[in-house]
mmJSON file of the N, C-alpha and C atoms, coordinates in Angstrom:
{"data_MODEL":{"atom_site":{
"group_PDB":["ATOM","ATOM","ATOM","ATOM","ATOM","ATOM","ATOM","ATOM","ATOM","ATOM","ATOM","ATOM","ATOM","ATOM","ATOM","ATOM","ATOM","ATOM","ATOM","ATOM","ATOM","ATOM","ATOM","ATOM","ATOM","ATOM","ATOM","ATOM","ATOM","ATOM","ATOM","ATOM","ATOM","ATOM","ATOM","ATOM","ATOM","ATOM","ATOM","ATOM","ATOM","ATOM","ATOM","ATOM","ATOM","ATOM","ATOM","ATOM","ATOM","ATOM","ATOM","ATOM","ATOM","ATOM","ATOM","ATOM","ATOM","ATOM","ATOM","ATOM","ATOM","ATOM","ATOM","ATOM","ATOM","ATOM","ATOM","ATOM","ATOM","ATOM","ATOM","ATOM","ATOM","ATOM","ATOM","ATOM","ATOM","ATOM","ATOM","ATOM","ATOM","ATOM","ATOM","ATOM","ATOM","ATOM","ATOM","ATOM","ATOM","ATOM","ATOM","ATOM","ATOM","ATOM","ATOM","ATOM","ATOM","ATOM","ATOM","ATOM","ATOM","ATOM","ATOM","ATOM","ATOM","ATOM","ATOM","ATOM","ATOM","ATOM","ATOM","ATOM","ATOM","ATOM","ATOM","ATOM","ATOM","ATOM","ATOM","ATOM","ATOM","ATOM","ATOM","ATOM","ATOM","ATOM","ATOM","ATOM","ATOM","ATOM","ATOM","ATOM","ATOM","ATOM","ATOM","ATOM","ATOM","ATOM","ATOM","ATOM","ATOM","ATOM","ATOM","ATOM","ATOM","ATOM","ATOM","ATOM","ATOM","ATOM","ATOM","ATOM","ATOM","ATOM","ATOM","ATOM","ATOM","ATOM","ATOM","ATOM","ATOM","ATOM","ATOM","ATOM","ATOM","ATOM","ATOM","ATOM","ATOM","ATOM","ATOM","ATOM","ATOM","ATOM","ATOM","ATOM","ATOM","ATOM","ATOM","ATOM","ATOM","ATOM","ATOM","ATOM","ATOM","ATOM","ATOM","ATOM","ATOM","ATOM","ATOM","ATOM","ATOM","ATOM","ATOM","ATOM","ATOM","ATOM","ATOM","ATOM","ATOM","ATOM","ATOM","ATOM","ATOM","ATOM","ATOM","ATOM","ATOM","ATOM","ATOM","ATOM","ATOM","ATOM","ATOM","ATOM","ATOM","ATOM","ATOM"],
"id":[1,2,3,4,5,6,7,8,9,10,11,12,13,14,15,16,17,18,19,20,21,22,23,24,25,26,27,28,29,30,31,32,33,34,35,36,37,38,39,40,41,42,43,44,45,46,47,48,49,50,51,52,53,54,55,56,57,58,59,60,61,62,63,64,65,66,67,68,69,70,71,72,73,74,75,76,77,78,79,80,81,82,83,84,85,86,87,88,89,90,91,92,93,94,95,96,97,98,99,100,101,102,103,104,105,106,107,108,109,110,111,112,113,114,115,116,117,118,119,120,121,122,123,124,125,126,127,128,129,130,131,132,133,134,135,136,137,138,139,140,141,142,143,144,145,146,147,148,149,150,151,152,153,154,155,156,157,158,159,160,161,162,163,164,165,166,167,168,169,170,171,172,173,174,175,176,177,178,179,180,181,182,183,184,185,186,187,188,189,190,191,192,193,194,195,196,197,198,199,200,201,202,203,204,205,206,207,208,209,210,211,212,213,214,215,216,217,218,219],
"type_symbol":["N","C","C","N","C","C","N","C","C","N","C","C","N","C","C","N","C","C","N","C","C","N","C","C","N","C","C","N","C","C","N","C","C","N","C","C","N","C","C","N","C","C","N","C","C","N","C","C","N","C","C","N","C","C","N","C","C","N","C","C","N","C","C","N","C","C","N","C","C","N","C","C","N","C","C","N","C","C","N","C","C","N","C","C","N","C","C","N","C","C","N","C","C","N","C","C","N","C","C","N","C","C","N","C","C","N","C","C","N","C","C","N","C","C","N","C","C","N","C","C","N","C","C","N","C","C","N","C","C","N","C","C","N","C","C","N","C","C","N","C","C","N","C","C","N","C","C","N","C","C","N","C","C","N","C","C","N","C","C","N","C","C","N","C","C","N","C","C","N","C","C","N","C","C","N","C","C","N","C","C","N","C","C","N","C","C","N","C","C","N","C","C","N","C","C","N","C","C","N","C","C","N","C","C","N","C","C","N","C","C","N","C","C","N","C","C","N","C","C"],
"label_atom_id":["N","CA","C","N","CA","C","N","CA","C","N","CA","C","N","CA","C","N","CA","C","N","CA","C","N","CA","C","N","CA","C","N","CA","C","N","CA","C","N","CA","C","N","CA","C","N","CA","C","N","CA","C","N","CA","C","N","CA","C","N","CA","C","N","CA","C","N","CA","C","N","CA","C","N","CA","C","N","CA","C","N","CA","C","N","CA","C","N","CA","C","N","CA","C","N","CA","C","N","CA","C","N","CA","C","N","CA","C","N","CA","C","N","CA","C","N","CA","C","N","CA","C","N","CA","C","N","CA","C","N","CA","C","N","CA","C","N","CA","C","N","CA","C","N","CA","C","N","CA","C","N","CA","C","N","CA","C","N","CA","C","N","CA","C","N","CA","C","N","CA","C","N","CA","C","N","CA","C","N","CA","C","N","CA","C","N","CA","C","N","CA","C","N","CA","C","N","CA","C","N","CA","C","N","CA","C","N","CA","C","N","CA","C","N","CA","C","N","CA","C","N","CA","C","N","CA","C","N","CA","C","N","CA","C","N","CA","C","N","CA","C","N","CA","C","N","CA","C","N","CA","C","N","CA","C"],
"label_alt_id":[null,null,null,null,null,null,null,null,null,null,null,null,null,null,null,null,null,null,null,null,null,null,null,null,null,null,null,null,null,null,null,null,null,null,null,null,null,null,null,null,null,null,null,null,null,null,null,null,null,null,null,null,null,null,null,null,null,null,null,null,null,null,null,null,null,null,null,null,null,null,null,null,null,null,null,null,null,null,null,null,null,null,null,null,null,null,null,null,null,null,null,null,null,null,null,null,null,null,null,null,null,null,null,null,null,null,null,null,null,null,null,null,null,null,null,null,null,null,null,null,null,null,null,null,null,null,null,null,null,null,null,null,null,null,null,null,null,null,null,null,null,null,null,null,null,null,null,null,null,null,null,null,null,null,null,null,null,null,null,null,null,null,null,null,null,null,null,null,null,null,null,null,null,null,null,null,null,null,null,null,null,null,null,null,null,null,null,null,null,null,null,null,null,null,null,null,null,null,null,null,null,null,null,null,null,null,null,null,null,null,null,null,null,null,null,null,null,null,null],
"label_comp_id":["MET","MET","MET","GLY","GLY","GLY","CYS","CYS","CYS","ALA","ALA","ALA","ILE","ILE","ILE","ILE","ILE","ILE","LEU","LEU","LEU","SER","SER","SER","CYS","CYS","CYS","SER","SER","SER","LYS","LYS","LYS","PHE","PHE","PHE","LEU","LEU","LEU","TRP","TRP","TRP","ASN","ASN","ASN","ALA","ALA","ALA","LYS","LYS","LYS","ALA","ALA","ALA","LEU","LEU","LEU","LYS","LYS","LYS","ARG","ARG","ARG","LEU","LEU","LEU","LYS","LYS","LYS","THR","THR","THR","PRO","PRO","PRO","ARG","ARG","ARG","LYS","LYS","LYS","ALA","ALA","ALA","LEU","LEU","LEU","GLN","GLN","GLN","ILE","ILE","ILE","MET","MET","MET","PRO","PRO","PRO","ALA","ALA","ALA","ALA","ALA","ALA","THR","THR","THR","HIS","HIS","HIS","LEU","LEU","LEU","PHE","PHE","PHE","GLU","GLU","GLU","ASP","ASP","ASP","PRO","PRO","PRO","GLY","GLY","GLY","VAL","VAL","VAL","LEU","LEU","LEU","GLU","GLU","GLU","ARG","ARG","ARG","VAL","VAL","VAL","SER","SER","SER","GLN","GLN","GLN","LEU","LEU","LEU","ALA","ALA","ALA","VAL","VAL","VAL","ALA","ALA","ALA","TRP","TRP","TRP","PHE","PHE","PHE","LYS","LYS","LYS","GLU","GLU","GLU","HIS","HIS","HIS","LEU","LEU","LEU","THR","THR","THR","ASP","ASP","ASP","GLN","GLN","GLN","MET","MET","MET","SER","SER","SER","PRO","PRO","PRO","VAL","VAL","VAL","TYR","TYR","TYR","VAL","VAL","VAL","SER","SER","SER","ARG","ARG","ARG","GLN","GLN","GLN","GLN","GLN","GLN"],
"label_asym_id":["A","A","A","A","A","A","A","A","A","A","A","A","A","A","A","A","A","A","A","A","A","A","A","A","A","A","A","A","A","A","A","A","A","A","A","A","A","A","A","A","A","A","A","A","A","A","A","A","A","A","A","A","A","A","A","A","A","A","A","A","A","A","A","A","A","A","A","A","A","A","A","A","A","A","A","A","A","A","A","A","A","A","A","A","A","A","A","A","A","A","A","A","A","A","A","A","A","A","A","A","A","A","A","A","A","A","A","A","A","A","A","A","A","A","A","A","A","A","A","A","A","A","A","A","A","A","A","A","A","A","A","A","A","A","A","A","A","A","A","A","A","A","A","A","A","A","A","A","A","A","A","A","A","A","A","A","A","A","A","A","A","A","A","A","A","A","A","A","A","A","A","A","A","A","A","A","A","A","A","A","A","A","A","A","A","A","A","A","A","A","A","A","A","A","A","A","A","A","A","A","A","A","A","A","A","A","A","A","A","A","A","A","A","A","A","A","A","A","A"],
"label_entity_id":["1","1","1","1","1","1","1","1","1","1","1","1","1","1","1","1","1","1","1","1","1","1","1","1","1","1","1","1","1","1","1","1","1","1","1","1","1","1","1","1","1","1","1","1","1","1","1","1","1","1","1","1","1","1","1","1","1","1","1","1","1","1","1","1","1","1","1","1","1","1","1","1","1","1","1","1","1","1","1","1","1","1","1","1","1","1","1","1","1","1","1","1","1","1","1","1","1","1","1","1","1","1","1","1","1","1","1","1","1","1","1","1","1","1","1","1","1","1","1","1","1","1","1","1","1","1","1","1","1","1","1","1","1","1","1","1","1","1","1","1","1","1","1","1","1","1","1","1","1","1","1","1","1","1","1","1","1","1","1","1","1","1","1","1","1","1","1","1","1","1","1","1","1","1","1","1","1","1","1","1","1","1","1","1","1","1","1","1","1","1","1","1","1","1","1","1","1","1","1","1","1","1","1","1","1","1","1","1","1","1","1","1","1","1","1","1","1","1","1"],
"label_seq_id":[1,1,1,2,2,2,3,3,3,4,4,4,5,5,5,6,6,6,7,7,7,8,8,8,9,9,9,10,10,10,11,11,11,12,12,12,13,13,13,14,14,14,15,15,15,16,16,16,17,17,17,18,18,18,19,19,19,20,20,20,21,21,21,22,22,22,23,23,23,24,24,24,25,25,25,26,26,26,27,27,27,28,28,28,29,29,29,30,30,30,31,31,31,32,32,32,33,33,33,34,34,34,35,35,35,36,36,36,37,37,37,38,38,38,39,39,39,40,40,40,41,41,41,42,42,42,43,43,43,44,44,44,45,45,45,46,46,46,47,47,47,48,48,48,49,49,49,50,50,50,51,51,51,52,52,52,53,53,53,54,54,54,55,55,55,56,56,56,57,57,57,58,58,58,59,59,59,60,60,60,61,61,61,62,62,62,63,63,63,64,64,64,65,65,65,66,66,66,67,67,67,68,68,68,69,69,69,70,70,70,71,71,71,72,72,72,73,73,73],
"pdbx_PDB_ins_code":[null,null,null,null,null,null,null,null,null,null,null,null,null,null,null,null,null,null,null,null,null,null,null,null,null,null,null,null,null,null,null,null,null,null,null,null,null,null,null,null,null,null,null,null,null,null,null,null,null,null,null,null,null,null,null,null,null,null,null,null,null,null,null,null,null,null,null,null,null,null,null,null,null,null,null,null,null,null,null,null,null,null,null,null,null,null,null,null,null,null,null,null,null,null,null,null,null,null,null,null,null,null,null,null,null,null,null,null,null,null,null,null,null,null,null,null,null,null,null,null,null,null,null,null,null,null,null,null,null,null,null,null,null,null,null,null,null,null,null,null,null,null,null,null,null,null,null,null,null,null,null,null,null,null,null,null,null,null,null,null,null,null,null,null,null,null,null,null,null,null,null,null,null,null,null,null,null,null,null,null,null,null,null,null,null,null,null,null,null,null,null,null,null,null,null,null,null,null,null,null,null,null,null,null,null,null,null,null,null,null,null,null,null,null,null,null,null,null,null],
"Cartn_x":[-33.765,-34.779,-35.379,-36.514,-37.184,-37.458,-37.462,-37.682,-38.47,-39.474,-40.355,-40.354,-40.19,-40.088,-41.441,-42.079,-43.496,-43.033,-43.62,-43.52,-44.426,-45.661,-46.579,-47.772,-48.464,-49.235,-50.472,-50.691,-51.925,-51.664,-50.556,-50.042,-49.636,-50.143,-49.768,-50.153,-51.86,-52.146,-51.711,-51.479,-50.811,-49.457,-48.689,-47.317,-47.367,-48.313,-48.449,-48.985,-49.84,-50.291,-48.849,-47.931,-46.841,-45.98,-45.734,-44.908,-45.453,-46.631,-47.174,-46.678,-46.785,-46.452,-45.056,-43.953,-42.559,-42.551,-41.879,-41.932,-40.931,-39.898,-38.815,-39.517,-39.137,-39.65,-39.442,-38.117,-37.384,-38.124,-38.78,-38.981,-39.419,-39.281,-39.828,-40.322,-41.321,-41.806,-41.293,-40.653,-40.105,-41.088,-41.576,-42.534,-41.551,-41.769,-41.031,-42.191,-42.339,-43.292,-43.254,-44.371,-44.419,-43.41,-43.23,-42.529,-43.461,-42.852,-43.776,-42.895,-43.567,-42.849,-41.553,-41.533,-40.512,-39.06,-39.694,-38.524,-38.188,-38.998,-38.88,-38.516,-39.028,-38.651,-37.298,-36.627,-35.07,-34.92,-33.913,-33.246,-34.009,-35.123,-35.922,-34.985,-34.446,-33.96,-32.643,-31.918,-30.922,-31.113,-32.311,-32.579,-32.831,-33.671,-34.062,-32.734,-31.663,-30.457,-29.879,-29.827,-29.115,-29.579,-31.144,-31.873,-31.552,-31.494,-31.234,-29.598,-28.832,-27.395,-27.388,-28.032,-28.197,-28.563,-29.807,-30.054,-29.223,-28.593,-27.494,-26.386,-26.109,-24.815,-25.093,-26.243,-26.93,-27.008,-27.422,-27.932,-26.877,-26.079,-25.353,-23.834,-23.5,-21.89,-21.561,-20.493,-20.038,-20.635,-21.746,-22.64,-22.491,-21.706,-21.686,-20.328,-19.888,-18.537,-18.648,-17.537,-17.708,-18.104,-19.17,-19.238,-18.699,-18.173,-17.392,-18.11,-18.716,-19.352,-18.542,-18.267,-17.323,-18.366,-18.06,-18.862,-18.334,-19.16,-18.726,-18.814,-17.655,-17.385,-17.907],
"Cartn_y":[51.405,51.712,50.149,49.81,48.674,49.068,48.104,48.391,47.224,47.47,46.631,47.145,46.12,46.662,46.209,47.106,46.823,46.308,45.045,44.822,45.372,45.786,46.15,46.953,47.983,48.739,47.985,46.923,46.274,45.471,45.428,44.808,46.029,47.188,48.503,48.267,47.882,47.79,46.5,45.58,44.371,44.917,45.443,45.893,47.033,48.119,49.08,48.544,47.289,46.656,46.143,45.402,44.744,45.783,46.827,48.105,48.53,48.76,49.168,48.146,46.746,46.166,45.815,46.498,46.697,47.546,46.997,47.513,49.012,49.031,49.911,51.381,52.545,53.791,54.296,53.778,54.304,52.911,53.328,52.521,53.21,52.563,52.943,51.832,52.373,51.66,52.162,51.414,51.766,51.311,52.173,51.896,51.762,50.55,50.552,50.62,51.599,51.94,50.883,50.45,49.429,48.048,47.687,46.521,45.425,44.3,43.125,42.167,41.015,40.203,39.494,39.634,38.933,39.799,41.093,42.265,42.242,42.121,42.128,43.534,44.589,45.94,46.153,46.761,47.028,48.127,47.627,48.425,48.143,47.624,47.261,46.477,45.411,44.426,45.111,45.879,46.757,47.654,48.282,49.294,48.597,47.514,46.963,46.183,45.558,45.503,46.559,47.658,48.83,49.085,49.133,49.461,48.406,47.134,46.095,46.327,46.622,46.733,47.999,49.181,50.25,49.858,49.149,49.016,48.072,46.828,46.185,46.899,47.942,48.784,49.77,50.186,51.045,50.119,49.198,48.597,47.263,46.895,45.81,46.05,47.292,47.603,48.041,47.494,47.995,47.652,46.772,46.334,44.803,44.237,42.674,42.255,41.527,40.978,39.522,39.177,37.856,36.948,35.764,34.746,33.593,32.752,31.608,30.282,29.553,28.279,26.903,26.194,24.945,23.861,22.937,21.821,20.735,19.96,18.921,17.803,17.003,15.667,14.403],
"Cartn_z":[4.731,3.96,3.4,3.84,3.189,1.493,0.83,-0.614,-1.25,-2.075,-2.737,-4.307,-4.956,-6.609,-7.056,-7.829,-8.531,-9.987,-10.506,-11.697,-12.793,-12.308,-13.167,-12.255,-12.847,-12.136,-11.585,-12.427,-11.936,-10.4,-9.983,-8.465,-7.563,-7.921,-7.226,-5.715,-5.491,-4.145,-3.389,-4.145,-3.325,-2.782,-3.609,-3.253,-1.986,-2.001,-1.352,0.059,0.178,1.353,2.067,1.189,1.678,2.256,1.548,2.038,3.316,3.533,4.875,6.103,5.768,6.673,7.3,6.418,6.95,8.039,9.054,10.285,10.5,9.32,9.301,8.84,9.548,9.263,7.948,7.601,6.279,5.124,4.392,3.285,2.046,0.774,-0.299,-1.186,-2.339,-3.214,-4.648,-5.421,-6.846,-8.014,-8.703,-9.493,-11.051,-11.651,-13.026,-13.986,-14.709,-15.451,-16.837,-17.055,-18.11,-18.178,-17.026,-16.524,-16.599,-16.763,-16.734,-15.643,-15.251,-14.418,-15.053,-16.367,-17.109,-17.25,-16.941,-17.227,-18.639,-19.568,-21.045,-21.688,-21.32,-21.699,-21.633,-22.743,-22.717,-21.275,-20.645,-19.587,-18.114,-18.385,-16.925,-15.982,-16.41,-15.671,-15.031,-15.862,-15.386,-14.21,-14.526,-13.552,-12.334,-12.317,-11.018,-10.351,-11.088,-10.564,-9.859,-10.316,-10.033,-8.483,-8.439,-7.275,-6.056,-6.653,-5.655,-4.924,-5.885,-5.586,-4.397,-4.953,-4.246,-2.751,-2.636,-1.333,-0.537,-1.237,-0.49,0.084,-0.604,-0.39,0.987,0.76,1.878,3.129,3.222,4.454,4.877,4.101,4.518,4.388,3.798,3.827,5.273,5.7,7.029,8.028,8.108,9.176,9.191,8.303,8.25,8.289,8.765,8.532,7.739,7.001,6.12,7.249,6.798,7.467,6.838,7.541,7.025,7.693,6.473,7.0,6.769,7.647,7.519,7.257,6.411,5.992,7.214,7.807,8.466,7.718,8.109,7.011,7.996],
"occupancy":[1.0,1.0,1.0,1.0,1.0,1.0,1.0,1.0,1.0,1.0,1.0,1.0,1.0,1.0,1.0,1.0,1.0,1.0,1.0,1.0,1.0,1.0,1.0,1.0,1.0,1.0,1.0,1.0,1.0,1.0,1.0,1.0,1.0,1.0,1.0,1.0,1.0,1.0,1.0,1.0,1.0,1.0,1.0,1.0,1.0,1.0,1.0,1.0,1.0,1.0,1.0,1.0,1.0,1.0,1.0,1.0,1.0,1.0,1.0,1.0,1.0,1.0,1.0,1.0,1.0,1.0,1.0,1.0,1.0,1.0,1.0,1.0,1.0,1.0,1.0,1.0,1.0,1.0,1.0,1.0,1.0,1.0,1.0,1.0,1.0,1.0,1.0,1.0,1.0,1.0,1.0,1.0,1.0,1.0,1.0,1.0,1.0,1.0,1.0,1.0,1.0,1.0,1.0,1.0,1.0,1.0,1.0,1.0,1.0,1.0,1.0,1.0,1.0,1.0,1.0,1.0,1.0,1.0,1.0,1.0,1.0,1.0,1.0,1.0,1.0,1.0,1.0,1.0,1.0,1.0,1.0,1.0,1.0,1.0,1.0,1.0,1.0,1.0,1.0,1.0,1.0,1.0,1.0,1.0,1.0,1.0,1.0,1.0,1.0,1.0,1.0,1.0,1.0,1.0,1.0,1.0,1.0,1.0,1.0,1.0,1.0,1.0,1.0,1.0,1.0,1.0,1.0,1.0,1.0,1.0,1.0,1.0,1.0,1.0,1.0,1.0,1.0,1.0,1.0,1.0,1.0,1.0,1.0,1.0,1.0,1.0,1.0,1.0,1.0,1.0,1.0,1.0,1.0,1.0,1.0,1.0,1.0,1.0,1.0,1.0,1.0,1.0,1.0,1.0,1.0,1.0,1.0,1.0,1.0,1.0,1.0,1.0,1.0,1.0,1.0,1.0,1.0,1.0,1.0],
"B_iso_or_equiv":[0.0,0.0,0.0,0.0,0.0,0.0,0.0,0.0,0.0,0.0,0.0,0.0,0.0,0.0,0.0,0.0,0.0,0.0,0.0,0.0,0.0,0.0,0.0,0.0,0.0,0.0,0.0,0.0,0.0,0.0,0.0,0.0,0.0,0.0,0.0,0.0,0.0,0.0,0.0,0.0,0.0,0.0,0.0,0.0,0.0,0.0,0.0,0.0,0.0,0.0,0.0,0.0,0.0,0.0,0.0,0.0,0.0,0.0,0.0,0.0,0.0,0.0,0.0,0.0,0.0,0.0,0.0,0.0,0.0,0.0,0.0,0.0,0.0,0.0,0.0,0.0,0.0,0.0,0.0,0.0,0.0,0.0,0.0,0.0,0.0,0.0,0.0,0.0,0.0,0.0,0.0,0.0,0.0,0.0,0.0,0.0,0.0,0.0,0.0,0.0,0.0,0.0,0.0,0.0,0.0,0.0,0.0,0.0,0.0,0.0,0.0,0.0,0.0,0.0,0.0,0.0,0.0,0.0,0.0,0.0,0.0,0.0,0.0,0.0,0.0,0.0,0.0,0.0,0.0,0.0,0.0,0.0,0.0,0.0,0.0,0.0,0.0,0.0,0.0,0.0,0.0,0.0,0.0,0.0,0.0,0.0,0.0,0.0,0.0,0.0,0.0,0.0,0.0,0.0,0.0,0.0,0.0,0.0,0.0,0.0,0.0,0.0,0.0,0.0,0.0,0.0,0.0,0.0,0.0,0.0,0.0,0.0,0.0,0.0,0.0,0.0,0.0,0.0,0.0,0.0,0.0,0.0,0.0,0.0,0.0,0.0,0.0,0.0,0.0,0.0,0.0,0.0,0.0,0.0,0.0,0.0,0.0,0.0,0.0,0.0,0.0,0.0,0.0,0.0,0.0,0.0,0.0,0.0,0.0,0.0,0.0,0.0,0.0,0.0,0.0,0.0,0.0,0.0,0.0],
"pdbx_formal_charge":[null,null,null,null,null,null,null,null,null,null,null,null,null,null,null,null,null,null,null,null,null,null,null,null,null,null,null,null,null,null,null,null,null,null,null,null,null,null,null,null,null,null,null,null,null,null,null,null,null,null,null,null,null,null,null,null,null,null,null,null,null,null,null,null,null,null,null,null,null,null,null,null,null,null,null,null,null,null,null,null,null,null,null,null,null,null,null,null,null,null,null,null,null,null,null,null,null,null,null,null,null,null,null,null,null,null,null,null,null,null,null,null,null,null,null,null,null,null,null,null,null,null,null,null,null,null,null,null,null,null,null,null,null,null,null,null,null,null,null,null,null,null,null,null,null,null,null,null,null,null,null,null,null,null,null,null,null,null,null,null,null,null,null,null,null,null,null,null,null,null,null,null,null,null,null,null,null,null,null,null,null,null,null,null,null,null,null,null,null,null,null,null,null,null,null,null,null,null,null,null,null,null,null,null,null,null,null,null,null,null,null,null,null,null,null,null,null,null,null],
"auth_seq_id":[1,1,1,2,2,2,3,3,3,4,4,4,5,5,5,6,6,6,7,7,7,8,8,8,9,9,9,10,10,10,11,11,11,12,12,12,13,13,13,14,14,14,15,15,15,16,16,16,17,17,17,18,18,18,19,19,19,20,20,20,21,21,21,22,22,22,23,23,23,24,24,24,25,25,25,26,26,26,27,27,27,28,28,28,29,29,29,30,30,30,31,31,31,32,32,32,33,33,33,34,34,34,35,35,35,36,36,36,37,37,37,38,38,38,39,39,39,40,40,40,41,41,41,42,42,42,43,43,43,44,44,44,45,45,45,46,46,46,47,47,47,48,48,48,49,49,49,50,50,50,51,51,51,52,52,52,53,53,53,54,54,54,55,55,55,56,56,56,57,57,57,58,58,58,59,59,59,60,60,60,61,61,61,62,62,62,63,63,63,64,64,64,65,65,65,66,66,66,67,67,67,68,68,68,69,69,69,70,70,70,71,71,71,72,72,72,73,73,73],
"auth_comp_id":["MET","MET","MET","GLY","GLY","GLY","CYS","CYS","CYS","ALA","ALA","ALA","ILE","ILE","ILE","ILE","ILE","ILE","LEU","LEU","LEU","SER","SER","SER","CYS","CYS","CYS","SER","SER","SER","LYS","LYS","LYS","PHE","PHE","PHE","LEU","LEU","LEU","TRP","TRP","TRP","ASN","ASN","ASN","ALA","ALA","ALA","LYS","LYS","LYS","ALA","ALA","ALA","LEU","LEU","LEU","LYS","LYS","LYS","ARG","ARG","ARG","LEU","LEU","LEU","LYS","LYS","LYS","THR","THR","THR","PRO","PRO","PRO","ARG","ARG","ARG","LYS","LYS","LYS","ALA","ALA","ALA","LEU","LEU","LEU","GLN","GLN","GLN","ILE","ILE","ILE","MET","MET","MET","PRO","PRO","PRO","ALA","ALA","ALA","ALA","ALA","ALA","THR","THR","THR","HIS","HIS","HIS","LEU","LEU","LEU","PHE","PHE","PHE","GLU","GLU","GLU","ASP","ASP","ASP","PRO","PRO","PRO","GLY","GLY","GLY","VAL","VAL","VAL","LEU","LEU","LEU","GLU","GLU","GLU","ARG","ARG","ARG","VAL","VAL","VAL","SER","SER","SER","GLN","GLN","GLN","LEU","LEU","LEU","ALA","ALA","ALA","VAL","VAL","VAL","ALA","ALA","ALA","TRP","TRP","TRP","PHE","PHE","PHE","LYS","LYS","LYS","GLU","GLU","GLU","HIS","HIS","HIS","LEU","LEU","LEU","THR","THR","THR","ASP","ASP","ASP","GLN","GLN","GLN","MET","MET","MET","SER","SER","SER","PRO","PRO","PRO","VAL","VAL","VAL","TYR","TYR","TYR","VAL","VAL","VAL","SER","SER","SER","ARG","ARG","ARG","GLN","GLN","GLN","GLN","GLN","GLN"],
"auth_asym_id":["A","A","A","A","A","A","A","A","A","A","A","A","A","A","A","A","A","A","A","A","A","A","A","A","A","A","A","A","A","A","A","A","A","A","A","A","A","A","A","A","A","A","A","A","A","A","A","A","A","A","A","A","A","A","A","A","A","A","A","A","A","A","A","A","A","A","A","A","A","A","A","A","A","A","A","A","A","A","A","A","A","A","A","A","A","A","A","A","A","A","A","A","A","A","A","A","A","A","A","A","A","A","A","A","A","A","A","A","A","A","A","A","A","A","A","A","A","A","A","A","A","A","A","A","A","A","A","A","A","A","A","A","A","A","A","A","A","A","A","A","A","A","A","A","A","A","A","A","A","A","A","A","A","A","A","A","A","A","A","A","A","A","A","A","A","A","A","A","A","A","A","A","A","A","A","A","A","A","A","A","A","A","A","A","A","A","A","A","A","A","A","A","A","A","A","A","A","A","A","A","A","A","A","A","A","A","A","A","A","A","A","A","A","A","A","A","A","A","A"],
"auth_atom_id":["N","CA","C","N","CA","C","N","CA","C","N","CA","C","N","CA","C","N","CA","C","N","CA","C","N","CA","C","N","CA","C","N","CA","C","N","CA","C","N","CA","C","N","CA","C","N","CA","C","N","CA","C","N","CA","C","N","CA","C","N","CA","C","N","CA","C","N","CA","C","N","CA","C","N","CA","C","N","CA","C","N","CA","C","N","CA","C","N","CA","C","N","CA","C","N","CA","C","N","CA","C","N","CA","C","N","CA","C","N","CA","C","N","CA","C","N","CA","C","N","CA","C","N","CA","C","N","CA","C","N","CA","C","N","CA","C","N","CA","C","N","CA","C","N","CA","C","N","CA","C","N","CA","C","N","CA","C","N","CA","C","N","CA","C","N","CA","C","N","CA","C","N","CA","C","N","CA","C","N","CA","C","N","CA","C","N","CA","C","N","CA","C","N","CA","C","N","CA","C","N","CA","C","N","CA","C","N","CA","C","N","CA","C","N","CA","C","N","CA","C","N","CA","C","N","CA","C","N","CA","C","N","CA","C","N","CA","C","N","CA","C","N","CA","C","N","CA","C","N","CA","C","N","CA","C"],
"pdbx_PDB_model_num":[1,1,1,1,1,1,1,1,1,1,1,1,1,1,1,1,1,1,1,1,1,1,1,1,1,1,1,1,1,1,1,1,1,1,1,1,1,1,1,1,1,1,1,1,1,1,1,1,1,1,1,1,1,1,1,1,1,1,1,1,1,1,1,1,1,1,1,1,1,1,1,1,1,1,1,1,1,1,1,1,1,1,1,1,1,1,1,1,1,1,1,1,1,1,1,1,1,1,1,1,1,1,1,1,1,1,1,1,1,1,1,1,1,1,1,1,1,1,1,1,1,1,1,1,1,1,1,1,1,1,1,1,1,1,1,1,1,1,1,1,1,1,1,1,1,1,1,1,1,1,1,1,1,1,1,1,1,1,1,1,1,1,1,1,1,1,1,1,1,1,1,1,1,1,1,1,1,1,1,1,1,1,1,1,1,1,1,1,1,1,1,1,1,1,1,1,1,1,1,1,1,1,1,1,1,1,1,1,1,1,1,1,1,1,1,1,1,1,1]
}}}
């Protein structure tokens, strides 16, 4: 599921257009009531973090093996 997080209702149309452009059939647009781009309201940053963690767990768990990058000297 593709996910876009809305920071304010004034950005709804912009985010809705971005959501439409995602090619995946499973996608969602989360609306955070009264949220600002600075995540100032109590609990908003925590809720956005929870949504992001849930998305990564759903889409990346068991699909990726650890990647190790060695630095050439």
